[in-house]
N, CA, C and O atoms as CSV, one atom per row, in Angstrom:
chain,resi,resn,atom,element,x,y,z
A,1,MET,N,N,-19.974,1.831,14.305
A,1,MET,CA,C,-19.088,0.700,14.680
A,1,MET,C,C,-19.378,-0.472,13.566
A,1,MET,O,O,-18.606,-1.415,13.394
A,2,TYR,N,N,-20.663,-0.271,12.795
A,2,TYR,CA,C,-20.828,-1.314,11.883
A,2,TYR,C,C,-19.587,-1.398,10.798
A,2,TYR,O,O,-19.022,-2.452,10.506
A,3,SER,N,N,-19.265,-0.114,10.257
A,3,SER,CA,C,-18.209,-0.052,9.392
A,3,SER,C,C,-16.823,-0.643,10.081
A,3,SER,O,O,-16.146,-1.483,9.488
A,4,ASP,N,N,-16.525,-0.220,11.155
A,4,ASP,CA,C,-15.356,-0.379,12.139
A,4,ASP,C,C,-15.120,-2.053,11.939
A,4,ASP,O,O,-14.029,-2.601,11.787
A,5,ILE,N,N,-16.337,-2.650,11.980
A,5,ILE,CA,C,-16.313,-4.405,11.983
A,5,ILE,C,C,-15.914,-4.858,10.899
A,5,ILE,O,O,-14.884,-5.510,10.728
A,6,LEU,N,N,-16.797,-4.504,9.999
A,6,LEU,CA,C,-16.677,-4.773,8.132
A,6,LEU,C,C,-15.163,-4.692,7.709
A,6,LEU,O,O,-14.537,-5.516,7.042
A,7,ASN,N,N,-14.647,-3.311,8.340
A,7,ASN,CA,C,-13.163,-2.854,7.636
A,7,ASN,C,C,-12.329,-3.909,8.428
A,7,ASN,O,O,-11.422,-4.409,7.763
A,8,LYS,N,N,-12.454,-4.357,9.741
A,8,LYS,CA,C,-11.456,-5.535,10.419
A,8,LYS,C,C,-11.660,-6.907,9.775
A,8,LYS,O,O,-10.818,-7.735,10.125
A,9,ILE,N,N,-12.623,-7.352,8.879
A,9,ILE,CA,C,-12.770,-8.670,8.504
A,9,ILE,C,C,-13.066,-8.359,6.964
A,9,ILE,O,O,-13.718,-9.231,6.390
A,10,GLU,N,N,-12.694,-7.277,6.230
A,10,GLU,CA,C,-12.569,-7.068,5.069
A,10,GLU,C,C,-11.646,-8.066,4.306
A,10,GLU,O,O,-12.037,-8.611,3.274
A,11,GLU,N,N,-10.504,-8.276,4.799
A,11,GLU,CA,C,-9.406,-8.667,4.057
A,11,GLU,C,C,-9.260,-10.508,4.742
A,11,GLU,O,O,-8.830,-11.375,3.982
A,12,THR,N,N,-9.613,-10.814,5.982
A,12,THR,CA,C,-9.599,-11.831,6.297
A,12,THR,C,C,-10.533,-11.954,7.359
A,12,THR,O,O,-10.813,-11.016,8.106
A,13,PRO,N,N,-11.181,-13.466,7.469
A,13,PRO,CA,C,-12.292,-13.737,8.292
A,13,PRO,C,C,-11.324,-13.628,9.903
A,13,PRO,O,O,-10.138,-13.908,10.077
A,14,LEU,N,N,-12.339,-13.124,10.904
A,14,LEU,CA,C,-11.954,-13.276,12.033
A,14,LEU,C,C,-12.902,-13.686,13.073
A,14,LEU,O,O,-14.118,-13.640,12.883
A,15,SER,N,N,-12.258,-14.171,14.405
A,15,SER,CA,C,-13.195,-14.539,15.444
A,15,SER,C,C,-13.749,-13.520,16.337
A,15,SER,O,O,-13.175,-12.437,16.449
A,16,ARG,N,N,-14.983,-13.825,17.078
A,16,ARG,CA,C,-15.274,-12.854,18.153
A,16,ARG,C,C,-14.070,-11.893,18.654
A,16,ARG,O,O,-13.802,-10.718,18.403
A,17,LYS,N,N,-13.397,-12.972,19.542
A,17,LYS,CA,C,-12.251,-12.312,20.088
A,17,LYS,C,C,-11.341,-11.409,19.451
A,17,LYS,O,O,-10.954,-10.337,19.915
A,18,GLU,N,N,-10.936,-12.072,18.030
A,18,GLU,CA,C,-10.087,-11.107,17.128
A,18,GLU,C,C,-10.977,-9.810,17.002
A,18,GLU,O,O,-10.579,-8.713,17.394
A,19,ILE,N,N,-12.168,-10.012,16.444
A,19,ILE,CA,C,-12.564,-8.544,16.215
A,19,ILE,C,C,-12.627,-7.523,17.340
A,19,ILE,O,O,-12.496,-6.310,17.178
A,20,SER,N,N,-12.885,-8.263,18.728
A,20,SER,CA,C,-12.728,-7.238,19.974
A,20,SER,C,C,-11.645,-6.643,20.107
A,20,SER,O,O,-11.570,-5.432,20.314
A,21,GLU,N,N,-10.533,-7.518,19.992
A,21,GLU,CA,C,-9.134,-7.131,20.098
A,21,GLU,C,C,-8.734,-5.944,19.098
A,21,GLU,O,O,-8.029,-4.962,19.328
A,22,GLY,N,N,-9.270,-6.253,18.134
A,22,GLY,CA,C,-8.940,-5.272,17.056
A,22,GLY,C,C,-9.449,-3.895,16.954
A,22,GLY,O,O,-8.930,-2.915,16.420
A,23,LEU,N,N,-10.896,-4.057,17.756
A,23,LEU,CA,C,-11.270,-2.509,18.276
A,23,LEU,C,C,-11.013,-2.292,19.680
A,23,LEU,O,O,-11.911,-1.801,20.365
A,24,GLY,N,N,-9.890,-2.597,20.203
A,24,GLY,CA,C,-9.192,-2.300,21.325
A,24,GLY,C,C,-10.028,-2.617,22.449
A,24,GLY,O,O,-9.869,-1.908,23.443
A,25,GLN,N,N,-10.831,-3.476,22.497
A,25,GLN,CA,C,-11.646,-4.104,23.812
A,25,GLN,C,C,-10.696,-5.053,24.379
A,25,GLN,O,O,-9.912,-5.700,23.685
A,26,LYS,N,N,-10.774,-5.130,25.659
A,26,LYS,CA,C,-10.107,-6.540,26.502
A,26,LYS,C,C,-10.880,-7.752,26.333
A,26,LYS,O,O,-10.248,-8.809,26.300
A,27,GLN,N,N,-12.259,-7.782,26.211
A,27,GLN,CA,C,-12.823,-9.035,26.089
A,27,GLN,C,C,-14.200,-8.943,25.175
A,27,GLN,O,O,-14.610,-7.782,25.190
A,28,VAL,N,N,-14.897,-9.673,24.517
A,28,VAL,CA,C,-16.008,-9.522,23.862
A,28,VAL,C,C,-17.466,-8.982,24.916
A,28,VAL,O,O,-17.863,-9.539,25.940
A,29,SER,N,N,-17.983,-7.857,24.313
A,29,SER,CA,C,-18.946,-7.221,24.920
A,29,SER,C,C,-20.056,-7.663,24.303
A,29,SER,O,O,-20.125,-8.130,23.166
A,30,GLY,N,N,-21.210,-7.449,25.340
A,30,GLY,CA,C,-22.478,-7.953,25.097
A,30,GLY,C,C,-22.796,-6.825,23.566
A,30,GLY,O,O,-23.334,-7.197,22.524
A,31,GLN,N,N,-22.409,-5.786,23.791
A,31,GLN,CA,C,-22.953,-4.760,22.553
A,31,GLN,C,C,-22.148,-5.471,21.299
A,31,GLN,O,O,-22.760,-5.721,20.260
A,32,LEU,N,N,-20.975,-5.733,21.420
A,32,LEU,CA,C,-20.153,-6.313,20.375
A,32,LEU,C,C,-20.993,-7.536,19.664
A,32,LEU,O,O,-21.053,-7.668,18.441
A,33,ASN,N,N,-21.679,-8.474,20.678
A,33,ASN,CA,C,-22.502,-9.678,20.091
A,33,ASN,C,C,-23.706,-9.391,19.187
A,33,ASN,O,O,-23.986,-9.895,18.099
A,34,LYS,N,N,-24.441,-8.330,20.002
A,34,LYS,CA,C,-25.599,-7.825,19.384
A,34,LYS,C,C,-25.138,-7.027,18.111
A,34,LYS,O,O,-25.975,-6.978,17.210
A,35,ILE,N,N,-24.191,-6.527,17.942
A,35,ILE,CA,C,-23.535,-5.945,16.536
A,35,ILE,C,C,-23.424,-6.858,15.499
A,35,ILE,O,O,-23.844,-6.655,14.359
A,36,LEU,N,N,-22.706,-8.140,15.989
A,36,LEU,CA,C,-22.353,-9.067,15.040
A,36,LEU,C,C,-23.591,-9.880,14.984
A,36,LEU,O,O,-23.481,-10.717,14.088
A,37,SER,N,N,-24.953,-9.965,15.723
A,37,SER,CA,C,-26.025,-10.781,15.415
A,37,SER,C,C,-26.847,-10.139,14.086
A,37,SER,O,O,-27.360,-10.715,13.126
A,38,LYS,N,N,-26.759,-8.717,14.428
A,38,LYS,CA,C,-27.324,-7.871,13.439
A,38,LYS,C,C,-26.733,-7.631,12.171
A,38,LYS,O,O,-27.474,-7.294,11.247
A,39,LEU,N,N,-25.564,-7.747,11.992
A,39,LEU,CA,C,-24.659,-8.001,10.988
A,39,LEU,C,C,-24.930,-9.183,10.148
A,39,LEU,O,O,-25.078,-9.072,8.931
A,40,VAL,N,N,-24.996,-10.266,10.743
A,40,VAL,CA,C,-25.312,-11.586,10.147
A,40,VAL,C,C,-26.642,-11.712,9.793
A,40,VAL,O,O,-26.931,-12.288,8.744
A,41,GLU,N,N,-27.685,-11.153,10.684
A,41,GLU,CA,C,-29.291,-11.031,10.070
A,41,GLU,C,C,-29.441,-10.078,9.053
A,41,GLU,O,O,-30.423,-10.153,8.314
A,42,ASP,N,N,-28.506,-9.085,8.894
A,42,ASP,CA,C,-28.629,-8.037,7.805
A,42,ASP,C,C,-27.762,-8.961,6.373
A,42,ASP,O,O,-27.809,-8.535,5.218
A,43,LYS,N,N,-27.189,-9.952,6.681
A,43,LYS,CA,C,-26.610,-10.456,5.550
A,43,LYS,C,C,-25.254,-9.624,5.220
A,43,LYS,O,O,-24.770,-9.595,4.088
A,44,LEU,N,N,-24.746,-9.009,6.242
A,44,LEU,CA,C,-23.203,-8.041,5.642
A,44,LEU,C,C,-22.205,-8.778,6.172
A,44,LEU,O,O,-21.122,-8.295,5.841
A,45,ILE,N,N,-22.072,-9.959,7.007
A,45,ILE,CA,C,-21.448,-10.925,7.424
A,45,ILE,C,C,-21.817,-12.288,7.421
A,45,ILE,O,O,-23.027,-12.479,7.309
A,46,GLU,N,N,-21.148,-13.213,7.507
A,46,GLU,CA,C,-21.645,-14.567,7.727
A,46,GLU,C,C,-20.618,-15.338,8.297
A,46,GLU,O,O,-19.445,-14.973,8.381
A,47,HIS,N,N,-21.228,-16.768,8.817
A,47,HIS,CA,C,-20.257,-17.574,9.750
A,47,HIS,C,C,-19.540,-18.498,8.561
A,47,HIS,O,O,-20.096,-18.826,7.513
A,48,ILE,N,N,-18.205,-18.837,8.953
A,48,ILE,CA,C,-17.328,-19.419,7.827
A,48,ILE,C,C,-17.968,-20.906,8.005
A,48,ILE,O,O,-18.008,-21.674,7.044
A,49,ILE,N,N,-18.490,-21.284,9.348
A,49,ILE,CA,C,-18.962,-22.649,9.503
A,49,ILE,C,C,-20.180,-22.613,9.738
A,49,ILE,O,O,-20.574,-22.855,10.878
A,50,PRO,N,N,-21.042,-22.311,8.744
A,50,PRO,CA,C,-22.826,-21.835,9.148
A,50,PRO,C,C,-23.194,-23.163,9.791
A,50,PRO,O,O,-23.840,-23.016,10.829
A,51,GLU,N,N,-22.958,-24.382,9.453
A,51,GLU,CA,C,-23.713,-25.301,10.044
A,51,GLU,C,C,-23.455,-25.480,11.642
A,51,GLU,O,O,-24.220,-26.155,12.330
A,52,ASN,N,N,-22.474,-24.911,12.098
A,52,ASN,CA,C,-22.031,-25.270,13.388
A,52,ASN,C,C,-21.567,-23.670,14.370
A,52,ASN,O,O,-20.432,-23.467,14.800
A,53,LYS,N,N,-22.593,-22.834,14.523
A,53,LYS,CA,C,-22.206,-21.322,14.595
A,53,LYS,C,C,-21.637,-21.327,16.360
A,53,LYS,O,O,-21.444,-20.263,16.949
A,54,ASN,N,N,-21.470,-22.403,16.890
A,54,ASN,CA,C,-20.637,-22.404,18.242
A,54,ASN,C,C,-19.340,-23.305,18.030
A,54,ASN,O,O,-18.808,-23.804,19.022
A,55,HIS,N,N,-18.817,-23.523,16.748
A,55,HIS,CA,C,-17.611,-24.252,16.427
A,55,HIS,C,C,-16.325,-23.377,17.222
A,55,HIS,O,O,-16.097,-22.168,17.174
A,56,PRO,N,N,-15.683,-24.321,17.868
A,56,PRO,CA,C,-14.482,-23.423,18.509
A,56,PRO,C,C,-13.533,-22.425,17.529
A,56,PRO,O,O,-13.013,-21.375,17.906
A,57,GLU,N,N,-13.449,-22.937,16.353
A,57,GLU,CA,C,-12.804,-22.200,15.148
A,57,GLU,C,C,-13.727,-21.281,14.547
A,57,GLU,O,O,-13.240,-20.762,13.542
A,58,GLN,N,N,-14.572,-21.005,14.741
A,58,GLN,CA,C,-15.759,-20.061,14.062
A,58,GLN,C,C,-15.289,-18.740,14.003
A,58,GLN,O,O,-14.803,-18.165,14.977
A,59,LYS,N,N,-15.452,-18.116,12.609
A,59,LYS,CA,C,-15.141,-16.669,12.312
A,59,LYS,C,C,-16.119,-16.153,11.705
A,59,LYS,O,O,-17.192,-16.695,11.437
A,60,PHE,N,N,-15.726,-14.934,11.434
A,60,PHE,CA,C,-16.883,-13.946,10.590
A,60,PHE,C,C,-16.305,-13.792,9.518
A,60,PHE,O,O,-15.120,-13.486,9.646
A,61,ARG,N,N,-16.788,-13.909,8.180
A,61,ARG,CA,C,-16.289,-13.200,7.023
A,61,ARG,C,C,-17.450,-12.293,6.391
A,61,ARG,O,O,-18.646,-12.558,6.516
A,62,ILE,N,N,-16.864,-11.018,5.589
A,62,ILE,CA,C,-17.537,-10.134,4.947
A,62,ILE,C,C,-18.380,-10.656,3.737
A,62,ILE,O,O,-17.829,-11.432,2.956
A,63,THR,N,N,-19.596,-10.307,3.540
A,63,THR,CA,C,-20.358,-10.944,2.401
A,63,THR,C,C,-20.220,-9.767,1.290
A,63,THR,O,O,-19.819,-8.626,1.518
A,64,LYS,N,N,-20.624,-10.270,0.087
A,64,LYS,CA,C,-20.541,-9.448,-1.166
A,64,LYS,C,C,-21.754,-8.021,-0.823
A,64,LYS,O,O,-21.579,-6.852,-1.165
A,65,ARG,N,N,-22.552,-8.398,-0.318
A,65,ARG,CA,C,-23.547,-7.509,0.437
A,65,ARG,C,C,-22.989,-6.614,1.385
A,65,ARG,O,O,-23.421,-5.463,1.437
A,66,GLY,N,N,-22.103,-6.990,2.124
A,66,GLY,CA,C,-21.405,-6.121,3.164
A,66,GLY,C,C,-20.229,-5.357,2.236
A,66,GLY,O,O,-20.121,-4.141,2.388
A,67,ARG,N,N,-19.576,-5.860,1.529
A,67,ARG,CA,C,-18.666,-5.168,0.783
A,67,ARG,C,C,-19.369,-3.837,0.284
A,67,ARG,O,O,-19.088,-2.760,0.809
A,68,ILE,N,N,-20.357,-3.949,-0.820
A,68,ILE,CA,C,-21.227,-2.953,-1.086
A,68,ILE,C,C,-21.523,-1.996,-0.086
A,68,ILE,O,O,-21.078,-0.852,-0.179
A,69,PHE,N,N,-22.405,-2.442,1.091
A,69,PHE,CA,C,-22.620,-1.175,2.146
A,69,PHE,C,C,-21.543,-0.643,2.751
A,69,PHE,O,O,-21.726,0.458,3.271
A,70,LEU,N,N,-20.235,-1.222,2.844
A,70,LEU,CA,C,-19.130,-0.640,3.246
A,70,LEU,C,C,-18.623,0.233,2.030
A,70,LEU,O,O,-17.989,1.163,2.529
A,71,LYS,N,N,-18.624,0.330,0.783
A,71,LYS,CA,C,-18.435,1.370,-0.052
A,71,LYS,C,C,-19.103,2.336,-0.159
A,71,LYS,O,O,-18.715,3.433,-0.560
A,72,LEU,N,N,-20.356,1.999,0.241
A,72,LEU,CA,C,-21.301,3.127,0.313
A,72,LEU,C,C,-21.407,4.232,1.459
A,72,LEU,O,O,-21.775,5.398,1.312
A,73,VAL,N,N,-20.988,3.583,2.670
A,73,VAL,CA,C,-20.731,4.277,3.851
A,73,VAL,C,C,-19.279,5.065,3.862
A,73,VAL,O,O,-19.191,6.146,4.445
A,74,THR,N,N,-18.202,4.506,3.225
A,74,THR,CA,C,-17.080,5.113,3.238
A,74,THR,C,C,-16.959,5.992,2.318
A,74,THR,O,O,-15.912,6.638,2.365
A,75,LYS,N,N,-17.764,6.263,1.398
A,75,LYS,CA,C,-17.505,7.494,0.046
A,75,LYS,C,C,-17.593,8.721,0.734
A,75,LYS,O,O,-17.463,9.782,0.124
């Protein structure tokens, strides 16, 4: 699921809801929240508004490290 999320945000930053919908889920699941937190912790994705993680327009974008990871797992 990590690579699915990274693929979704590779071109453009997306919100939790947009990522969830892109994965075919009706709502944001607890599992998705855990995975997003892990991806942030591992520095594969980052918040576009880092100073306010609960901002209503908060989205996630892939980092350089995330792009490298994605290339390695999709070979």
